[in-house]
LUMKOLNU-34690 format. One line per 3 residues: their letters; for each residue x, y, z of C-alpha. Coordinates in nm, 4 decimals, padded with zeros to 6 digits, always signed. Layout:
% LUMKOLNU-34690
A) X,Y,Z | ...
% end
This chain:
% LUMKOLNU-34690
MNS) +00.0000,+00.0000,+00.0000 | +00.1317,+00.3423,-00.0927 | +00.0442,+00.6876,+00.0316
STG) +00.0768,+01.0454,-00.0855 | +00.0331,+01.3736,+00.0985 | -00.0333,+01.5747,-00.2190
GGK) +00.1284,+01.8988,-00.1004 | -00.0384,+01.9370,+00.2384 | -00.3689,+01.7785,+00.1431
PLV) -00.5073,+01.4883,+00.3492 | -00.3254,+01.1563,+00.3211 | -00.4506,+00.9495,+00.0258
WFV) -00.4065,+00.5715,+00.0280 | -00.3758,+00.3668,-00.2871 | -00.2741,+00.0156,-00.3888
TVD) -00.0585,-00.0674,-00.6875 | -00.0125,-00.4118,-00.8409 | +00.2869,-00.4330,-01.0769
NET) +00.3040,-00.7295,-01.3171 | +00.6728,-00.7576,-01.4053 | +00.6165,-01.0709,-01.6139
TRP) +00.4822,-01.1064,-01.9674 | +00.1906,-01.3248,-01.8518 | -00.1577,-01.1806,-01.7922
FTS) -00.3055,-01.2063,-01.4430 | -00.6139,-01.0890,-01.2577 | -00.5636,-00.8413,-00.9751
GIA) -00.8060,-00.6867,-00.7321 | -00.9023,-00.6214,-00.3755 | -01.0287,-00.8905,-00.1375
QLN) -01.1825,-00.8797,+00.2080 | -01.2038,-01.1385,+00.4830 | -01.5502,-01.2708,+00.5617
HVA) -01.6582,-01.2753,+00.9241 | -01.6867,-01.6353,+01.0460 | -01.7834,-01.8155,+01.3643
AGQ) -01.5195,-01.8904,+01.6273 | -01.3005,-02.1855,+01.5308 | -01.3627,-02.1492,+01.1571
SAK) -01.1131,-02.0181,+00.9038 | -01.1795,-01.6806,+00.7468 | -01.2012,-01.6852,+00.3676
ATP) -01.0927,-01.3925,+00.1501 | -01.3384,-01.3022,-00.1241 | -01.2752,-01.0453,-00.3966
PAA) -01.5432,-00.7761,-00.4325 | -01.3420,-00.6368,-00.7265 | -01.1108,-00.8054,-00.9794
FPL) -00.9597,-00.6635,-01.2975 | -00.7399,-00.7940,-01.5803 | -00.3693,-00.7154,-01.5481
RGR) -00.1703,-00.7468,-01.8704 | +00.1948,-00.8473,-01.8749 | +00.4409,-00.5694,-01.7845
NLD) +00.1548,-00.3416,-01.6757 | +00.0312,-00.1864,-01.3536 | -00.3108,-00.1754,-01.1868
FFT) -00.3668,+00.1241,-00.9593 | -00.6496,+00.1263,-00.7013 | -00.7555,+00.4357,-00.5079
PVE) -01.0549,+00.4108,-00.2750 | -01.3452,+00.6365,-00.3687 | -01.5006,+00.8039,-00.0687
KVL) -01.8569,+00.7018,-00.1504 | -02.0845,+00.4454,+00.0108 | -02.3906,+00.2892,-00.1479
LMF) -02.6616,+00.1915,+00.0991 | -02.8744,-00.0565,-00.0958 | -03.1764,-00.2382,+00.0423
ATA) -03.2704,-00.5832,-00.0863 | -03.5155,-00.8464,+00.0335 | -03.2896,-01.1364,-00.0734
VIE) -02.9774,-01.2482,+00.1152 | -02.6714,-01.1365,-00.0833 | -02.3367,-01.3112,-00.0250
TST) -02.0141,-01.1111,+00.0058 | -01.8278,-01.0919,-00.3269 | -02.1478,-01.1303,-00.5306
VAE) -02.0977,-00.9343,-00.8514 | -02.3876,-00.6959,-00.9028 | -02.4193,-00.4863,-01.2152
QAF) -02.7578,-00.3449,-01.1206 | -02.9132,-00.2392,-00.7915 | -03.1118,-00.5194,-00.6225
GPG) -03.3398,-00.2611,-00.4679 | -03.3614,+00.1103,-00.3902 | -03.0766,+00.2840,-00.2159
LLV) -02.8806,+00.5973,-00.1456 | -02.5291,+00.6897,-00.2603 | -02.3551,+00.8951,+00.0111
DLT) -02.0453,+01.1030,-00.0690 | -01.8005,+01.1056,+00.2246 | -01.5306,+01.3100,+00.0506
GVA) -01.3524,+01.5285,+00.3033 | -01.5631,+01.4282,+00.6057 | -01.5410,+01.1593,+00.8723
QRD) -01.9146,+01.0878,+00.8903 | -02.2570,+01.1846,+00.7594 | -02.5962,+01.1627,+00.9273
VTY) -02.8457,+01.0031,+00.6902 | -03.2183,+00.9384,+00.7159 | -03.3680,+00.7188,+00.4451
DVD) -03.7165,+00.5758,+00.4012 | -03.6854,+00.2578,+00.1926 | -04.0542,+00.2732,+00.0939
HGR) -04.0397,+00.6315,-00.0351 | -03.6805,+00.6323,-00.1632 | -03.5736,+00.9384,+00.0284
GPA) -03.5274,+01.0955,+00.3678 | -03.6942,+01.4081,+00.5027 | -03.4147,+01.6156,+00.3468
MPN) -03.1905,+01.5195,+00.0542 | -02.8569,+01.7023,+00.0967 | -02.6432,+01.7623,-00.2132
WTT) -02.3980,+01.4905,-00.0979 | -02.6607,+01.2177,-00.1486 | -02.7901,+01.0584,-00.4682
PVD) -03.1019,+00.8392,-00.4678 | -03.0535,+00.5077,-00.6520 | -03.3522,+00.3276,-00.8032
SLT) -03.3894,-00.0490,-00.8393 | -03.2133,-00.1850,-01.1497 | -02.9804,+00.1188,-01.1742
LLT) -02.6441,+00.0295,-01.3320 | -02.3886,+00.0388,-01.0484 | -02.0573,+00.0594,-01.2342
PLL) -02.0864,+00.4299,-01.3289 | -02.1751,+00.5126,-00.9669 | -01.9048,+00.3113,-00.7905
IQQ) -01.6070,+00.2896,-01.0266 | -01.4395,+00.6055,-01.1483 | -01.2000,+00.5862,-01.4387
NRY) -00.9483,+00.8564,-01.5214 | -00.8864,+00.8915,-01.8936 | -00.5837,+01.0364,-02.0639
RIT) -00.4608,+01.0514,-02.4211 | -00.1156,+00.9370,-02.5307 | +00.0353,+01.0244,-02.8658
IYG) +00.3266,+00.8097,-02.9810 | +00.5416,+00.9498,-03.2609 | +00.6724,+00.6986,-03.5143
QAG) +00.9127,+00.7255,-03.8043 | +00.8636,+01.0013,-04.0626 | +00.6259,+01.1897,-03.8328
TNF) +00.3608,+00.9141,-03.8206 | +00.1396,+00.9645,-03.5164 | -00.0314,+00.6821,-03.3298
AMN) -00.2965,+00.7977,-03.0852 | -00.4266,+00.5786,-02.8072 | -00.6927,+00.6384,-02.5447
HVI) -00.6102,+00.4668,-02.2177 | -00.8146,+00.4236,-01.9021 | -00.6505,+00.4200,-01.5607
% end
C-alpha cells in the first residue's frame, strides 16, 4: 500500500499491483468474511480486474458508500451490475461521517442534501461506484507518423 500527501492535502491511500512478467493475471481487492469462532476466514474479492503483462493496476478508494436495500440475502463478493433494490449513494469526501435518514418505501429521507444521490432499483452500479481517469497518449513513429491511443486508468 502506498500513500501520498499531495502537497499538504489529506493523506490518500492507494494500492498498486505491478506485473513484471509477460503473462496476464487478474488483480483486485479482497476482504475477509466474518466467520464463527473456530472457523477459518475466507478472503473473497469484491473487485477483480485484468492485469496485462508488464503493466500496472492502480487502485484508489473512492469516498462514496452505497446503501442498498434488498429483500434477498446477498453473499459477500457477489458481482452486481444493477441495484437489487432502492438505495442511497452517500459522498463522504472530506468528512469523517454523515448523518443520513432514508425511508426505503419512499426512496428518500426528510431532506436530501447535495452529498446524497437516490438510486432506483435496477440502476447500473458501475458508473456510480467505479471512477475511471482517462488520458490521451500520442506516440510518434518514423517520418512523423502519429499513433494515438486512449487509455483508461
